[in-house]
MDAnalysis code that builds the backbone (N, CA, C; Angstrom):
import MDAnalysis as mda
import numpy as np

u = mda.Universe.empty(591, n_residues=197, atom_resindex=np.repeat(np.arange(197), 3), trajectory=True)
u.add_TopologyAttr("name", ["N", "CA", "C"] * 197)
u.add_TopologyAttr("resid", np.arange(1, 198))
u.add_TopologyAttr("resname", ["MET", "LEU", "THR", "GLY", "ILE", "VAL", "ILE", "ASP", "ALA", "MET", "ASP", "VAL", "ALA", "ARG", "MET", "ASP", "HIS", "PHE", "TRP", "LEU", "SER", "ALA", "THR", "ARG", "GLY", "ARG", "THR", "GLY", "GLY", "LEU", "ARG", "LEU", "ARG", "PHE", "VAL", "SER", "ALA", "VAL", "GLU", "PRO", "LYS", "ALA", "ALA", "HIS", "LYS", "ASN", "ARG", "LEU", "HIS", "LEU", "ASP", "LEU", "ALA", "GLY", "GLY", "PRO", "ASP", "TRP", "GLU", "ALA", "GLU", "VAL", "ALA", "ARG", "LEU", "LEU", "ALA", "LEU", "GLY", "ALA", "ALA", "ARG", "VAL", "ASP", "ILE", "GLY", "GLN", "GLY", "ASP", "VAL", "PRO", "TRP", "ASP", "VAL", "LEU", "ALA", "ASP", "PRO", "GLU", "GLY", "ASN", "GLU", "PHE", "CYS", "VAL", "LEU", "ARG", "PRO", "GLY", "HIS", "PRO", "GLY", "VAL", "LEU", "ALA", "ASP", "SER", "GLY", "LEU", "VAL", "ALA", "ILE", "CYS", "LEU", "ASP", "VAL", "ALA", "GLU", "GLU", "ASP", "ARG", "CYS", "ALA", "GLN", "SER", "ALA", "PHE", "TRP", "GLN", "SER", "HIS", "ALA", "GLY", "ARG", "TYR", "ALA", "VAL", "GLU", "HIS", "HIS", "ASP", "TRP", "GLY", "VAL", "ARG", "LEU", "ARG", "GLN", "ARG", "ARG", "ASN", "SER", "THR", "VAL", "SER", "LEU", "VAL", "MET", "GLY", "PRO", "PRO", "ALA", "ALA", "PRO", "LYS", "THR", "GLY", "ARG", "ASN", "ARG", "LEU", "ARG", "LEU", "GLU", "ILE", "THR", "GLN", "CYS", "ASP", "GLY", "GLU", "PRO", "GLY", "GLU", "PHE", "LEU", "ASP", "ALA", "GLY", "GLY", "ASN", "GLU", "PHE", "HIS", "VAL", "THR", "SER"])
u.atoms.positions = np.array([
    [9.695, 2.434, 7.152],
    [9.770, 3.016, 5.808],
    [8.673, 2.346, 4.912],
    [7.973, 3.174, 4.100],
    [7.173, 2.506, 3.172],
    [7.827, 1.735, 2.162],
    [7.609, 0.486, 1.987],
    [8.435, -0.395, 1.088],
    [7.573, -1.095, 0.023],
    [6.227, -1.075, 0.124],
    [5.468, -1.730, -0.901],
    [3.967, -1.745, -0.719],
    [3.325, -2.402, -1.614],
    [1.867, -2.557, -1.570],
    [1.581, -4.031, -1.584],
    [0.583, -4.402, -0.732],
    [0.254, -5.878, -0.767],
    [-1.154, -5.880, -1.465],
    [-1.384, -6.736, -2.439],
    [-2.572, -6.821, -3.204],
    [-3.230, -8.273, -3.147],
    [-4.488, -8.340, -2.661],
    [-5.063, -9.630, -2.708],
    [-5.426, -9.998, -4.171],
    [-5.219, -11.254, -4.490],
    [-5.430, -11.731, -5.878],
    [-6.001, -13.125, -5.871],
    [-7.058, -13.354, -6.734],
    [-7.553, -14.736, -6.870],
    [-6.570, -15.443, -7.813],
    [-5.857, -14.766, -8.832],
    [-4.848, -15.462, -9.619],
    [-3.560, -14.539, -9.399],
    [-2.744, -15.112, -8.574],
    [-1.533, -14.266, -8.140],
    [-0.528, -14.197, -9.294],
    [-0.397, -15.193, -10.111],
    [0.596, -15.144, -11.268],
    [0.022, -14.185, -12.236],
    [-1.231, -14.265, -12.638],
    [-1.779, -13.317, -13.646],
    [-1.662, -11.776, -13.172],
    [-1.984, -11.581, -11.952],
    [-1.934, -10.223, -11.366],
    [-0.456, -9.673, -11.291],
    [0.392, -10.520, -10.918],
    [1.836, -10.275, -10.891],
    [2.287, -9.801, -12.244],
    [1.963, -10.569, -13.257],
    [2.375, -10.274, -14.690],
    [1.678, -9.023, -15.179],
    [0.402, -8.808, -14.867],
    [-0.190, -7.664, -15.430],
    [0.322, -6.328, -14.746],
    [0.610, -6.312, -13.427],
    [1.165, -5.097, -12.827],
    [2.668, -4.938, -13.164],
    [3.489, -5.949, -13.333],
    [4.711, -5.931, -13.877],
    [4.767, -5.071, -15.216],
    [3.911, -5.576, -16.058],
    [3.759, -5.114, -17.410],
    [3.234, -3.658, -17.400],
    [2.070, -3.480, -16.599],
    [1.471, -2.123, -16.554],
    [2.401, -0.944, -16.037],
    [3.157, -1.393, -14.983],
    [4.204, -0.363, -14.507],
    [5.449, -0.261, -15.311],
    [5.626, -1.226, -16.228],
    [6.908, -1.317, -16.947],
    [8.037, -1.611, -16.022],
    [7.744, -2.199, -14.834],
    [8.697, -2.418, -13.807],
    [9.149, -1.157, -13.081],
    [8.449, -0.073, -13.294],
    [8.975, 1.293, -12.686],
    [7.944, 1.478, -11.461],
    [8.478, 1.109, -10.332],
    [7.555, 1.337, -9.129],
    [8.280, 2.234, -8.092],
    [9.230, 2.887, -8.502],
    [9.952, 3.816, -7.509],
    [10.593, 3.120, -6.366],
    [10.984, 1.875, -6.585],
    [11.641, 1.037, -5.618],
    [10.668, 0.313, -4.619],
    [9.395, 0.494, -4.859],
    [8.332, -0.178, -4.036],
    [7.985, -1.451, -4.564],
    [7.801, -2.511, -3.744],
    [7.560, -3.853, -4.077],
    [6.070, -4.071, -4.120],
    [5.540, -4.723, -5.211],
    [4.153, -5.087, -5.295],
    [4.046, -6.612, -5.017],
    [3.373, -6.851, -3.934],
    [3.332, -8.243, -3.524],
    [1.938, -8.781, -3.485],
    [1.715, -9.867, -4.125],
    [0.382, -10.466, -4.281],
    [0.113, -11.592, -3.604],
    [-0.984, -11.755, -2.794],
    [-1.213, -12.817, -1.859],
    [-2.471, -13.309, -2.334],
    [-2.668, -14.672, -2.146],
    [-3.923, -15.356, -2.554],
    [-5.107, -14.926, -1.794],
    [-6.196, -14.646, -2.513],
    [-7.534, -14.270, -1.907],
    [-8.381, -15.458, -2.143],
    [-9.432, -15.610, -1.166],
    [-10.339, -16.623, -1.334],
    [-11.665, -16.051, -1.994],
    [-11.813, -14.849, -2.101],
    [-13.125, -14.176, -2.609],
    [-12.732, -13.150, -3.563],
    [-13.463, -13.007, -4.727],
    [-13.149, -11.906, -5.671],
    [-13.490, -10.472, -4.998],
    [-12.933, -9.543, -5.619],
    [-13.282, -8.087, -5.178],
    [-14.772, -7.909, -5.146],
    [-15.156, -7.231, -4.111],
    [-16.625, -6.841, -3.926],
    [-16.866, -5.689, -4.839],
    [-18.047, -5.267, -4.932],
    [-18.523, -4.175, -5.882],
    [-18.016, -2.806, -5.445],
    [-17.728, -2.605, -4.192],
    [-17.453, -1.303, -3.734],
    [-16.093, -0.879, -4.230],
    [-15.886, 0.442, -4.317],
    [-14.466, 0.967, -4.703],
    [-13.565, 0.870, -3.584],
    [-12.272, 0.448, -4.024],
    [-11.189, 0.302, -3.043],
    [-10.790, 1.650, -2.421],
    [-10.405, 1.538, -1.165],
    [-9.974, 2.796, -0.380],
    [-8.520, 3.111, -0.839],
    [-7.759, 2.188, -1.416],
    [-6.382, 2.418, -1.833],
    [-6.338, 2.085, -3.289],
    [-5.723, 2.915, -4.031],
    [-5.547, 2.609, -5.499],
    [-4.237, 3.218, -5.986],
    [-3.697, 2.710, -7.155],
    [-2.565, 3.245, -7.660],
    [-2.689, 4.182, -8.875],
    [-1.819, 5.135, -9.034],
    [-1.793, 6.000, -10.248],
    [-0.645, 5.742, -11.069],
    [-0.844, 5.595, -12.366],
    [0.241, 5.403, -13.331],
    [0.343, 6.688, -14.095],
    [1.613, 7.010, -14.499],
    [1.778, 8.124, -15.496],
    [1.443, 7.732, -16.865],
    [0.638, 8.532, -17.612],
    [0.242, 8.236, -18.974],
    [1.294, 8.596, -19.965],
    [2.216, 9.561, -19.503],
    [3.305, 10.034, -20.374],
    [2.722, 10.918, -21.578],
    [3.583, 11.380, -22.436],
    [3.161, 12.303, -23.462],
    [2.062, 11.791, -24.393],
    [2.042, 10.509, -24.622],
    [1.057, 9.854, -25.469],
    [0.154, 8.968, -24.521],
    [-0.585, 9.616, -23.679],
    [-1.378, 8.779, -22.735],
    [-2.509, 8.011, -23.340],
    [-2.968, 8.453, -24.502],
    [-4.028, 7.622, -25.115],
    [-3.490, 6.202, -25.564],
    [-2.252, 6.249, -26.065],
    [-1.608, 5.009, -26.501],
    [-1.322, 4.182, -25.303],
    [-0.957, 4.883, -24.086],
    [-0.681, 4.160, -22.954],
    [-1.908, 3.486, -22.374],
    [-3.123, 4.251, -22.351],
    [-4.351, 3.653, -22.034],
    [-4.667, 2.382, -22.799],
    [-4.497, 2.499, -24.258],
    [-4.730, 1.457, -25.125],
    [-3.868, 0.228, -24.844],
    [-2.540, 0.523, -24.460],
    [-1.649, -0.578, -24.045],
    [-2.110, -1.368, -22.821],
    [-2.661, -0.645, -21.864],
    [-3.154, -1.147, -20.644],
    [-4.426, -2.029, -20.869],
    [-5.264, -1.461, -21.744],
    [-6.484, -2.204, -22.037],
    [-6.136, -3.507, -22.709],
    [-5.177, -3.481, -23.690],
    [-4.631, -4.718, -24.318],
    [-4.007, -5.730, -23.257],
    [-3.551, -5.246, -22.246],
    [-2.872, -6.053, -21.190],
    [-4.038, -6.881, -20.369],
    [-5.333, -6.240, -20.410],
    [-6.358, -6.856, -19.581],
    [-6.990, -5.952, -18.680],
    [-6.674, -4.710, -18.723],
    [-7.412, -3.664, -17.964],
    [-8.790, -3.380, -18.656],
    [-9.699, -2.667, -17.820],
    [-11.032, -2.348, -18.492],
    [-11.292, -0.947, -17.939],
    [-11.980, -0.191, -18.792],
    [-12.520, 1.167, -18.279],
    [-13.593, 0.949, -17.208],
    [-13.612, 1.802, -16.262],
    [-14.576, 1.812, -15.246],
    [-15.031, 3.189, -14.887],
    [-16.323, 3.280, -14.419],
    [-16.946, 4.525, -14.048],
    [-17.213, 4.428, -12.489],
    [-16.496, 5.100, -11.789],
    [-16.787, 5.247, -10.235],
    [-17.376, 6.505, -9.887],
    [-17.896, 7.222, -10.902],
    [-18.494, 8.526, -10.598],
    [-17.517, 9.629, -10.753],
    [-16.402, 9.427, -11.429],
    [-15.276, 10.444, -11.442],
    [-15.656, 11.742, -12.247],
    [-16.649, 11.605, -13.133],
    [-17.046, 12.780, -14.004],
    [-15.917, 13.165, -14.961],
    [-15.846, 14.407, -15.348],
    [-14.912, 14.901, -16.240],
    [-13.537, 15.264, -15.581],
    [-12.599, 14.448, -15.598],
    [-11.287, 14.539, -14.829],
    [-10.162, 14.391, -15.797],
    [-8.902, 14.922, -15.466],
    [-7.787, 14.844, -16.311],
    [-7.014, 13.501, -16.167],
    [-7.754, 12.498, -15.967],
    [-7.114, 11.190, -15.934],
    [-8.085, 10.114, -16.362],
    [-7.709, 8.947, -16.646],
    [-8.550, 7.840, -17.109],
    [-8.640, 6.782, -15.988],
    [-9.816, 6.291, -15.556],
    [-9.964, 5.326, -14.629],
    [-10.166, 4.013, -15.254],
    [-9.285, 3.112, -14.772],
    [-9.291, 1.814, -15.420],
    [-9.378, 0.744, -14.117],
    [-9.529, -0.511, -14.486],
    [-9.488, -1.509, -13.380],
    [-8.557, -2.642, -13.881],
    [-7.751, -3.284, -13.083],
    [-6.955, -4.383, -13.439],
    [-7.826, -5.633, -13.729],
    [-7.291, -6.768, -14.020],
    [-8.018, -7.884, -14.427],
    [-8.966, -8.388, -13.335],
    [-8.695, -8.035, -12.115],
    [-9.576, -8.549, -11.022],
    [-10.460, -7.432, -10.382],
    [-10.593, -6.294, -11.203],
    [-11.553, -5.211, -10.818],
    [-10.941, -4.132, -9.920],
    [-9.668, -4.071, -9.540],
    [-9.065, -3.031, -8.654],
    [-8.769, -1.861, -9.522],
    [-9.438, -0.683, -9.086],
    [-9.319, 0.545, -9.747],
    [-7.958, 1.139, -9.768],
    [-7.489, 1.670, -10.888],
    [-6.305, 2.632, -10.907],
    [-6.491, 3.668, -11.941],
    [-5.658, 4.716, -11.764],
    [-5.810, 5.840, -12.642],
    [-4.671, 5.952, -13.597],
    [-4.852, 6.415, -14.805],
    [-3.704, 6.850, -15.704],
    [-3.876, 8.287, -15.872],
    [-2.862, 9.005, -15.359],
    [-2.716, 10.411, -15.345],
    [-2.216, 10.929, -16.678],
    [-2.895, 12.063, -17.135],
    [-2.550, 12.632, -18.349],
    [-1.325, 13.617, -18.146],
    [-0.593, 14.065, -19.375],
    [0.506, 14.953, -19.109],
    [0.142, 16.266, -18.419],
    [1.062, 16.809, -17.704],
    [0.817, 17.944, -16.964],
    [0.106, 17.803, -15.664],
    [-0.240, 16.641, -15.208],
    [-0.822, 16.512, -13.983],
    [0.082, 16.864, -12.850],
    [-0.516, 17.814, -11.862],
    [0.360, 18.256, -10.757],
    [1.135, 17.141, -9.963],
    [2.290, 17.309, -9.606],
    [2.974, 16.451, -8.720],
    [3.581, 15.192, -9.366],
    [3.445, 14.971, -10.663],
    [3.747, 13.771, -11.421],
    [5.261, 14.103, -11.864],
    [6.238, 13.171, -11.352],
    [7.684, 13.442, -11.688],
    [8.279, 12.486, -12.610],
    [7.412, 11.683, -13.381],
    [7.876, 10.494, -14.192],
    [6.876, 10.550, -15.338],
    [7.398, 10.050, -16.525],
    [6.580, 9.916, -17.718],
    [5.968, 8.540, -17.780],
    [6.321, 7.495, -17.098],
    [5.711, 6.225, -17.081],
    [5.838, 5.454, -15.609],
    [5.204, 4.487, -15.397],
    [5.251, 3.639, -14.275],
    [4.346, 4.253, -13.097],
    [4.511, 3.692, -11.908],
    [3.817, 4.048, -10.738],
    [4.241, 5.428, -10.334],
    [3.283, 6.323, -10.019],
    [3.659, 7.729, -9.641],
    [2.965, 8.078, -8.356],
    [1.900, 7.413, -7.927],
    [1.182, 7.747, -6.694],
    [0.462, 6.559, -6.217],
    [0.442, 6.383, -4.860],
    [-0.448, 5.498, -4.135],
    [-1.491, 6.399, -3.419],
    [-2.772, 6.222, -3.738],
    [-3.698, 7.175, -3.290],
    [-4.622, 6.391, -2.250],
    [-4.670, 7.052, -1.054],
    [-5.465, 6.538, 0.083],
    [-6.637, 7.448, 0.378],
    [-7.853, 6.920, 0.234],
    [-8.957, 7.775, 0.525],
    [-9.004, 8.083, 2.069],
    [-9.114, 9.423, 2.246],
    [-9.178, 9.901, 3.554],
    [-10.258, 11.003, 3.690],
    [-11.136, 10.831, 4.691],
    [-12.137, 11.845, 4.833],
    [-11.506, 13.154, 5.244],
    [-12.125, 14.267, 5.018],
    [-11.685, 15.507, 5.330],
    [-11.334, 15.719, 6.776],
    [-12.246, 15.142, 7.680],
    [-12.043, 15.258, 9.083],
    [-10.930, 14.396, 9.535],
    [-10.457, 13.481, 8.824],
    [-9.354, 12.462, 9.276],
    [-7.898, 12.855, 8.646],
    [-7.875, 13.876, 7.798],
    [-6.747, 14.205, 7.033],
    [-5.511, 14.385, 7.966],
    [-5.691, 15.197, 8.986],
    [-4.448, 15.507, 9.926],
    [-4.100, 14.303, 10.543],
    [-4.938, 13.443, 11.027],
    [-4.622, 12.303, 11.889],
    [-3.881, 11.302, 10.909],
    [-4.441, 11.018, 9.700],
    [-3.805, 10.182, 8.743],
    [-2.429, 10.556, 8.320],
    [-2.345, 11.848, 8.062],
    [-1.027, 12.450, 7.601],
    [0.012, 12.204, 8.793],
    [-0.336, 12.505, 9.921],
    [0.591, 12.379, 11.054],
    [0.926, 10.871, 11.286],
    [-0.114, 10.038, 11.186],
    [0.165, 8.614, 11.390],
    [1.119, 8.130, 10.281],
    [0.979, 8.416, 9.100],
    [1.879, 7.880, 8.003],
    [3.250, 8.534, 8.011],
    [3.284, 9.733, 8.422],
    [4.695, 10.332, 8.617],
    [5.407, 9.639, 9.669],
    [4.750, 9.336, 10.742],
    [5.477, 8.682, 11.855],
    [5.689, 7.193, 11.721],
    [4.875, 6.526, 10.789],
    [5.098, 4.955, 10.606],
    [5.804, 4.654, 9.322],
    [5.873, 5.478, 8.379],
    [6.333, 5.061, 7.064],
    [7.698, 5.768, 6.693],
    [8.373, 6.438, 7.601],
    [9.632, 7.090, 7.188],
    [9.588, 8.611, 7.122],
    [10.704, 9.132, 6.802],
    [10.785, 10.566, 6.588],
    [10.160, 11.091, 5.303],
    [9.387, 12.020, 5.387],
    [8.606, 12.464, 4.118],
    [8.745, 13.971, 3.964],
    [8.836, 14.426, 2.728],
    [8.492, 15.792, 2.343],
    [7.022, 15.847, 2.391],
    [6.378, 16.853, 2.961],
    [4.998, 16.980, 3.136],
    [4.422, 18.203, 2.318],
    [3.486, 17.910, 1.436],
    [2.830, 19.018, 0.711],
    [1.297, 19.046, 1.006],
    [0.915, 20.210, 1.583],
    [-0.526, 20.303, 1.944],
    [-1.224, 21.063, 0.806],
    [-2.314, 20.528, 0.340],
    [-3.069, 21.154, -0.810],
    [-4.526, 21.240, -0.300],
    [-5.340, 21.882, -1.065],
    [-6.733, 22.055, -0.685],
    [-7.403, 20.792, -0.904],
    [-6.958, 19.767, -1.846],
    [-7.596, 18.544, -1.927],
    [-7.099, 17.406, -1.016],
    [-5.986, 17.661, -0.335],
    [-5.456, 16.615, 0.451],
    [-3.938, 16.893, 0.813],
    [-3.351, 15.736, 1.000],
    [-1.848, 15.804, 1.406],
    [-1.111, 14.774, 0.612],
    [0.092, 15.343, 0.100],
    [1.062, 14.356, -0.627],
    [2.287, 14.286, 0.185],
    [2.685, 12.967, 0.399],
    [3.908, 12.762, 1.153],
    [4.873, 12.112, 0.066],
    [6.111, 12.630, 0.107],
    [7.277, 11.940, -0.711],
    [8.385, 11.591, 0.297],
    [8.991, 10.387, -0.043],
    [10.093, 10.082, 0.917],
    [11.332, 11.009, 0.562],
    [11.438, 11.464, -0.592],
    [12.375, 12.527, -0.944],
    [11.780, 13.580, -1.828],
    [12.296, 14.797, -1.852],
    [11.762, 15.816, -2.728],
    [11.498, 15.405, -4.101],
    [12.560, 14.528, -4.619],
    [12.568, 14.213, -6.051],
    [12.090, 12.691, -6.304],
    [11.494, 12.161, -5.252],
    [10.917, 10.758, -5.402],
    [9.873, 10.694, -6.376],
    [9.918, 9.753, -7.354],
    [8.903, 9.732, -8.471],
    [7.589, 9.148, -7.962],
    [7.524, 8.525, -6.762],
    [6.249, 7.924, -6.293],
    [5.863, 8.711, -5.022],
    [4.651, 9.101, -4.884],
    [4.182, 9.806, -3.636],
    [3.007, 9.009, -3.079],
    [2.722, 9.292, -1.772],
    [1.670, 8.731, -0.997],
    [0.580, 9.958, -0.900],
    [-0.475, 9.879, -1.651],
    [-1.520, 10.857, -1.756],
    [-2.742, 10.512, -0.847],
    [-3.125, 11.479, 0.107],
    [-4.318, 11.206, 0.935],
    [-5.209, 12.346, 0.750],
    [-6.514, 11.968, 0.496],
    [-7.539, 12.885, 0.354],
    [-8.939, 12.361, 0.084],
    [-9.985, 13.263, 0.243],
    [-11.240, 12.631, -0.072],
    [-11.549, 12.435, -1.597],
    [-12.583, 11.759, -1.832],
    [-13.697, 11.238, -0.964],
    [-13.281, 9.895, -0.386],
    [-13.640, 9.607, 0.821],
    [-13.286, 8.381, 1.500],
    [-14.476, 7.320, 1.200],
    [-14.124, 6.254, 0.495],
    [-14.989, 5.195, 0.255],
    [-15.431, 4.556, 1.536],
    [-16.700, 4.181, 1.696],
    [-17.042, 3.464, 2.954],
    [-16.318, 2.136, 3.071],
    [-15.954, 1.892, 4.358],
    [-15.200, 0.728, 4.584],
    [-16.189, -0.437, 4.849],
    [-16.290, -1.434, 3.995],
    [-17.352, -2.509, 4.143],
    [-16.612, -3.837, 4.378],
    [-15.357, -3.932, 4.459],
    [-14.641, -5.093, 4.603],
    [-13.180, -4.888, 4.456],
    [-12.425, -5.998, 4.605],
    [-10.874, -5.846, 4.537],
    [-10.398, -5.246, 3.120],
    [-9.593, -4.354, 3.112],
    [-9.043, -3.727, 1.941],
    [-8.321, -4.694, 1.160],
    [-8.434, -4.769, -0.197],
    [-7.722, -5.578, -1.036],
    [-6.315, -5.114, -1.404],
    [-6.126, -3.804, -1.314],
    [-4.743, -3.287, -1.423],
    [-4.381, -2.534, -0.097],
    [-3.137, -2.821, 0.408],
    [-2.739, -2.465, 1.663],
    [-1.240, -1.945, 1.562],
    [-0.979, -0.894, 2.336],
    [0.434, -0.435, 2.402],
    [1.192, -1.402, 3.152],
    [2.638, -1.556, 2.768],
    [3.551, -2.328, 3.503],
    [4.748, -1.561, 4.028],
    [5.089, -1.560, 5.349],
    [6.140, -0.819, 5.739],
    [7.241, -1.863, 6.319],
    [8.406, -1.411, 6.316],
    [9.478, -2.222, 6.927],
    [10.016, -1.487, 8.082],
    [10.033, -2.146, 9.288],
    [10.507, -1.498, 10.502],
    [11.389, -2.562, 11.176],
    [12.790, -2.276, 11.327],
    [13.670, -3.110, 11.964],
    [13.248, -3.487, 13.343],
    [12.674, -2.566, 14.037],
    [12.328, -2.835, 15.490],
    [10.811, -3.061, 15.695],
    [10.107, -3.185, 14.494],
    [8.599, -3.368, 14.616],
    [8.229, -4.775, 14.633],
    [7.045, -5.132, 15.267],
    [6.456, -6.478, 15.284],
    [5.793, -6.749, 14.002],
    [6.231, -7.770, 13.253],
    [5.583, -8.055, 12.003],
    [4.127, -8.452, 12.100],
    [3.446, -8.214, 11.071],
    [1.912, -8.503, 11.093],
    [1.071, -7.681, 10.437],
    [-0.254, -7.692, 10.560],
    [-1.134, -6.770, 9.947],
    [-1.726, -5.872, 10.979],
    [-1.833, -4.650, 10.766],
    [-2.369, -3.726, 11.755],
    [-3.346, -2.712, 10.987],
    [-3.869, -1.806, 11.821],
    [-4.776, -0.841, 11.317],
    [-4.226, 0.654, 11.475],
    [-4.384, 1.483, 10.493],
    [-3.943, 2.811, 10.511],
    [-5.027, 3.673, 11.218],
    [-4.825, 5.051, 11.341],
    [-5.706, 5.849, 12.044],
    [-7.076, 5.914, 11.456],
    [-7.190, 5.518, 10.167],
    [-8.548, 5.451, 9.435],
    [-9.119, 4.158, 9.471],
    [-8.585, 3.170, 10.163],
    [-9.115, 1.816, 10.108],
    [-8.765, 1.049, 8.833],
    [-7.706, 1.461, 8.182],
    [-7.256, 0.651, 6.990],
    [-6.135, -0.262, 7.464],
    [-6.114, -1.609, 6.892],
    [-5.151, -2.459, 7.182],
    [-3.854, -2.057, 6.551],
    [-2.688, -2.405, 7.193],
    [-1.415, -2.266, 6.581],
    [-0.478, -3.319, 7.246],
    [0.568, -3.667, 6.414],
    [1.380, -4.678, 6.842],
    [2.706, -4.147, 7.380],
    [3.371, -4.870, 8.389],
    [4.666, -4.519, 8.851],
    [5.562, -5.690, 8.624],
    [6.717, -5.507, 8.023],
    [7.702, -6.559, 7.877],
    [8.964, -6.012, 8.557],
    [9.910, -6.953, 8.862],
    [11.063, -6.656, 9.503],
    [12.252, -6.795, 8.563],
])
């Protein structure tokens, strides 16, 4: 079962505080776990990022996040119905505006987005359905959305574009398996993930 996200951090306490405040503690039951990193984030875009709900007053929510230490970033997104920010260590995340499809909450974490190339979509979807628990699956022209329950406020979203993999991912999914061997493994797309028991 998908139980959390592991995030590399140069300053674990600062990042923990930022994300607790950024999500308002609303993570859909998923744990955000921060582990010490020895190097800062590289310049390339992360393959995994988080989406937060902006709520009815998304502009005020973006201002609140900027005041917490986030920064606006341009990753080539163009004119989209969300704002792209980065946390204090440069990890990209999105703030979704009201009416965004598939968003079932007004605040907090609403999606974990994994870059998946078009040709890898079926393999990645099958992999995560078999490794992370029972999911309701929604197929869209832009990708696949997995929810652990139909009314779950947080979904796992997979779709293009896939950022090139140039090193170890700073954000990684974490699953809990009673009969699984603990450790770090690779998914069907070569992305690291953690297994805990």
